[in-house]
C-alpha positions in Angstrom: 20.0 18.8 1.4 16.7 17.5 2.7 16.9 14.9 5.5 15.2 12.2 3.4 17.8 12.7 0.6 20.7 12.5 3.0 19.2 9.2 4.4 18.8 7.8 0.9 22.4 8.5 -0.1 24.0 7.6 3.2 24.3 3.8 2.7 24.1 1.1 0.1 22.0 -1.4 2.1 21.7 -5.1 1.0 18.5 -4.6 -0.9 19.9 -1.7 -2.9 23.1 -3.7 -3.6 21.0 -6.6 -4.9 18.9 -4.4 -7.2 22.0 -2.4 -8.4 23.8 -5.6 -9.2 20.8 -7.0 -11.2 20.5 -3.7 -13.0 24.2 -3.7 -14.0 24.0 -7.3 -15.1 21.0 -6.7 -17.4 22.4 -3.5 -18.8 25.7 -5.2 -19.6 23.8 -8.1 -21.3 21.7 -5.7 -23.3 24.8 -3.8 -24.5 26.5 -7.0 -25.5 23.4 -7.9 -27.6 23.5 -4.5 -29.3 27.1 -5.2 -30.6 27.5 -5.9 -34.3 26.9 -9.6 -35.1 30.6 -10.4 -35.6 31.3 -9.1 -32.1 28.3 -10.7 -30.4 29.3 -13.3 -27.7 28.7 -16.7 -29.3 28.8 -18.8 -26.1 25.8 -21.1 -26.3 25.4 -21.2 -22.5 25.3 -17.4 -22.3 22.8 -17.1 -25.1 20.7 -19.9 -23.5 20.6 -18.1 -20.2 19.4 -14.7 -21.6 16.8 -16.1 -24.1 13.5 -17.8 -23.3 10.4 -18.9 -25.2 10.3 -18.2 -28.9 13.7 -16.4 -28.8 15.4 -19.8 -28.0 14.1 -21.1 -31.4 16.1 -20.9 -34.6 19.4 -21.9 -36.0 21.8 -23.3 -35.1 20.1 -26.0 -33.0 20.7 -25.7 -29.3 23.3 -28.1 -27.8 21.9 -31.1 -25.9 23.7 -29.9 -22.8 21.5 -26.7 -22.9 18.3 -28.5 -23.5 18.9 -30.7 -20.4 18.1 -27.6 -18.3 14.8 -26.7 -20.1 11.6 -26.0 -18.2 8.3 -25.4 -20.0 7.5 -21.7 -20.4 3.9 -22.4 -19.2 5.5 -22.7 -15.7 5.4 -18.9 -15.7 2.2 -19.4 -13.7 4.3 -20.7 -10.8 5.9 -17.2 -10.4 2.5 -15.7 -9.9 1.2 -18.4 -7.6 4.2 -17.8 -5.4 3.7 -14.0 -5.6 0.0 -14.1 -4.8 0.6 -16.3 -1.8 3.8 -14.6 -0.5 2.9 -11.0 -1.2 -0.7 -11.7 0.0 0.9 -12.9 3.3 3.0 -9.7 3.5 -0.1 -7.6 2.7 -2.0 -9.3 5.5 0.8 -8.7 8.0 1.0 -5.0 7.0 -2.8 -4.6 7.2 -2.8 -6.2 10.6 -0.1 -3.8 11.8 -1.6 -0.7 10.3 -5.2 -1.2 11.3 -5.1 -3.4 14.3 -1.7 -2.6 15.8 -0.4 -6.1 15.5 3.4 -6.4 15.4 5.1 -8.1 12.5 6.2 -11.7 13.1 9.7 -11.6 14.8 11.2 -13.7 11.9 9.9 -11.3 9.3 11.0 -8.3 11.2 14.5 -9.8 11.6 14.6 -10.6 7.9 13.7 -7.0 7.0 16.4 -5.7 9.3 19.0 -8.0 7.6 17.9 -6.6 4.2 18.4 -3.1 5.4 15.0 -1.8 6.7 15.7 0.9 9.2 13.9 1.8 12.4 12.6 5.3 11.7 9.5 7.4 12.2 9.5 9.6 9.2 10.4 9.6 5.5 8.2 7.2 3.6 4.5 7.3 4.2 3.0 4.1 5.4 0.1 4.6 3.0 2.5 4.6 0.0 4.0 1.2 0.9 0.5 -0.2 1.6 -0.8 0.9 -1.8 2.2 -0.4 -3.6 1.9 -3.8 -1.9 -1.8 -3.8 -2.9 -0.8 -3.0 -6.5 1.8 -5.7 -6.6 -0.6 -8.3 -5.2 -3.3 -7.3 -7.7 -0.8 -7.3 -10.6 0.3 -10.9 -9.6 -3.3 -12.0 -9.3 -4.1 -10.7 -12.8 -1.0 -12.2 -14.3 -1.9 -15.6 -12.8 -5.4 -15.3 -14.3 -3.9 -14.5 -17.7 -1.5 -17.4 -17.5 -4.3 -19.8 -16.7 -7.1 -18.4 -18.9 -5.8 -15.9 -21.5 -2.4 -16.9 -22.7 -1.8 -19.9 -25.0 1.6 -21.4 -24.4 3.3 -23.5 -27.0 6.0 -26.1 -26.2 8.8 -23.4 -25.9 11.1 -23.5 -23.0 12.9 -21.4 -20.4 16.2 -22.2 -18.6 15.9 -23.7 -15.1 18.1 -20.7 -13.9 15.5 -18.3 -15.3 12.7 -20.3 -13.6 14.5 -20.2 -10.2 15.1 -16.4 -10.7 11.4 -15.9 -11.4 10.4 -17.7 -8.2 12.8 -15.6 -6.1 12.1 -12.3 -7.9 8.6 -11.7 -6.5 9.6 -12.7 -3.0 12.3 -10.1 -3.2 10.1 -7.5 -4.7 7.5 -7.9 -1.9 10.2 -7.7 0.8 11.5 -4.5 -0.9 8.1 -2.9 -0.6 7.6 -3.9 3.0 11.1 -2.7 3.9 10.0 0.9 2.9 7.3 1.0 5.7 8.3 3.3 8.5 8.7 1.2 11.6 8.5 1.6 15.4 10.0 -1.5 16.8 8.0 -4.4 15.2 5.0 -2.2 14.3 4.3 -0.1 11.3 4.4 3.6 12.2 1.6 5.8 11.1 2.0 9.6 11.5 -1.1 11.0 13.3 -2.4 7.4 13.8 -4.7 7.9 10.8 -3.7 6.2 7.6 -6.1 8.1 5.4 -4.6 11.5 6.5 -1.5 10.5 4.6 -3.3 10.6 1.3 -1.5 12.7 -1.3 -2.0 13.7 -4.9 0.8 11.3 -6.1 -1.2 8.4 -4.6 -4.1 9.2 -7.0 -1.7 9.7 -9.9 0.1 6.4 -9.2 -3.2 4.6 -8.9 -4.5 6.0 -12.3 -1.2 5.0 -14.0 -1.3 1.5 -12.5 -4.9 0.9 -13.8 -4.0 2.4 -17.2 -0.9 0.3 -17.6 -2.5 -2.9 -16.3 -5.4 -2.5 -18.7 -3.1 -2.1 -21.7 -1.0 -5.1 -20.6 -4.1 -7.2 -20.3 -5.3 -6.1 -23.7 -2.0 -7.0 -25.3 -2.0 -10.5 -23.7 -5.6 -11.0 -25.0 -4.4 -10.0 -28.5 -1.5 -12.5 -28.3 -3.8 -15.3 -27.0 -6.3 -14.7 -29.7 -3.7 -15.2 -32.4 -3.9 -18.9 -31.6 -7.7 -19.2 -31.2 -10.6 -19.1 -33.6 -13.6 -16.7 -33.3 -15.2 -19.2 -30.9 -12.2 -18.9 -28.6 -11.0 -22.5 -29.3 -7.2 -23.0 -29.6 -6.4 -24.1 -33.1 -2.6 -23.8 -33.3 0.5 -22.7 -31.4 2.3 -21.0 -34.2 3.6 -17.4 -34.0 1.8 -14.7 -36.0 2.3 -11.0 -36.3 0.2 -9.2 -33.7 -1.7 -6.0 -34.4 -3.8 -3.6 -32.4 -3.3 -1.4 -29.3 0.4 -0.7 -28.5 1.5 -3.4 -31.0 1.1 -0.7 -33.6 4.2 1.0 -32.1 6.4 -1.7 -30.5 7.0 -5.4 -30.8 6.5 -6.1 -27.1 4.0 -3.7 -25.6 3.3 -6.1 -22.8 6.9 -5.5 -21.6 6.5 -1.8 -22.0 3.3 -2.0 -19.9 5.2 -4.0 -17.3 7.7 -1.1 -17.0 4.9 1.4 -16.7 3.3 -0.6 -13.9 6.5 -0.4 -11.9 6.8 3.4 -12.7 3.3 3.8 -11.4 4.5 2.3 -8.1 7.5 4.7 -8.0 5.0 7.6 -8.4 2.9 6.1 -5.6 6.0 6.2 -3.4 6.2 9.9 -4.0 8.8 9.9 -6.8 11.9 10.1 -4.5 12.3 6.5 -3.2 15.8 5.5 -4.4 15.4 1.8 -3.6 12.3 1.5 -5.7 13.8 3.5 -8.6 16.6 0.8 -8.6 13.8 -1.8 -9.0 12.3 0.2 -11.8 15.8 0.5 -13.5 16.3 -3.2 -13.2 12.8 -3.8 -14.8 13.7 -1.4 -17.6 16.8 -3.2 -18.7 15.4 -6.6 -18.1 12.3 -5.9 -20.2 14.3 -4.0 -22.8 16.6 -7.1 -23.3 13.6 -9.4 -23.7 11.9 -6.9 -26.1 15.0 -6.6 -28.2 15.4 -10.4 -28.6 11.7 -10.7 -29.4 12.0 -7.9 -32.0 14.9 -9.7 -33.6 12.8 -12.9 -33.7 9.8 -11.3 -35.4 12.0 -9.5 -38.0 13.9 -12.7 -38.8 10.7 -14.9 -39.1 8.4 -12.5 -41.0 9.6 -10.7 -44.1 6.4 -8.5 -44.0 7.0 -7.4 -40.4 6.1 -3.7 -40.0 9.2 -1.6 -40.6 8.0 1.3 -38.4 7.7 -0.8 -35.2 10.4 -0.4 -32.5 11.3 -3.1 -30.0 10.4 -1.5 -26.7 10.0 2.3 -26.6 7.8 3.9 -29.3 9.8 5.8 -31.9 13.0 5.4 -30.0 14.2 1.8 -29.4 
């Protein structure tokens, strides 16, 4: 077995344990939702925790105890504000270390060690982690722009637990990326002392996939926003309509599919074999699949004329 493979399988560090736990939780929740209606868990609190936005609407009315924990869905922008600031800071620290030789702050280095980042001088390429952190920051910046200027939010809600999870999520994702940087003490380690010499074919492929997936996600969010605007771009209502165009011709939630593809592009940029990041991707898969399935159910129940050929999340499959 290759040395990197032995190292990957040798221990379940705290970060992998967290992502594995989240993946299992979303997988179990998705499987429960796929049960026949008579076997579906009817606990109002459980359903309230896994649904957000439009999928909270419908009959029967939600209990007052559940509504007490509502947070406006438009607060999604807070997730990306936190991500742009936090992951921008991490990117700045990594850039300083890679190009100027500045050590990471001692508290950040200590945090990375607690989360399972090892001291090693091989394995992951520093350029891979640098590019993925750049992708993550650009993704968060674009999503913040969309929340502020593209999306049209109605008065739908999310649970305060979902809100807190969203705030923590991007902090954890950024730390996960940074923990993959090869370290030498408190400094990032660069083989040959030249970052550009680490460029590989999978970096180019990952970058192309990231741009392609991001462009489709942006286009889907524009389509959704335009459903509530007139031709002059003025918001005229906040009702739900059937979206058409781009990947909406194949699935009900192409923005969720594009989100998955963005994370897959990062796995490609890591060189395909980063087990920790594949756990992140698997978590995103089941998380987005659950949201897409609930959204698909909403569309089918609300619109009798909803296209029969559309799947929820994966074209032609699911």
